[in-house]
N, C-alpha and C positions, 0 to 999 in steps of 0.2 A: 245723665248724658243723653244726648239725642243725636240721631244720624240725620242731619239737615245740611243741605248745601250751604257752605259759608259759615258753618258753626265753628266756634272757637275750640281748640284742643282743651282738655280738662286735666288739671292736676289731681292726683289721687294717691291712694295708698295701695300698696301691693301686699296681699296676704296669701299665705298658703293654708288651705283648709281641706279637710277630708270631705268625702261624699255626703256624709250625714249632715255636716254643717252646710254644704251647698243646698241640700234639700230644704233645710230650715230657712236659709236665706231666700230661696225661691218663694217660699210661703210668705215671708215678711215683705218681699218686694212685689208681690202680686203677679207673679209670672203665670200665664202669659198676657193677662189683661192690661196691666199697667206697665210692666217692664218685661223685656226679653233678655235672657242671658246670651251674649254673643262674644266671639273671639275678636280681639283687636290686636294690632301690632303696637308694642310700646316703643318709645323713642329712647335714644341714648341716655344713660349708659346701659339700659336693660336690653334693648334690641331683641325682644322675644315676644311671642304671643302670650296673651293673658285673656281671661274672661272678664267681662264687665256687664253691667245691667244698662240697657238702653230703654229710655222712656218710649212707650208705644202710642201715646195719645198726641193730639195736635198741640203744638206750642206756638201756633201762628200769632196769637195776640199777647204772648208773654213777653215780659221785659228781659232782655239779655243781661245776665249777671256776670259775664266774664268767665275766666277759666278756673277760678278758685272759689270754693264754697266752704264756709261762708266767706263772703267778700271781706277783705281787710278794710278797716275803717280807722279813723282817728281815735276811736274809743276802745279799740281792742288790739291785742298783740297776738299774732298767730305765728307759729314756727314756720320756717321756710324762707325762700328768697325775698 
């Protein structure tokens, strides 16, 4: 996820993890160089804050891939709407 003007909302998964797991995730995600963990507000039906990782580098020349990663294609079937 990125915090950019006009960026699409992103579908994701919501996990409850303990602090030890969060510390490990921070290492994997490259906090604070590549990603920063921040609080975001979830939409219905959750309507509560959650932490997510936001990419910290420029995405200026990157292709927008939409709100679902990996993007659905004719060759794969992903769960969800």
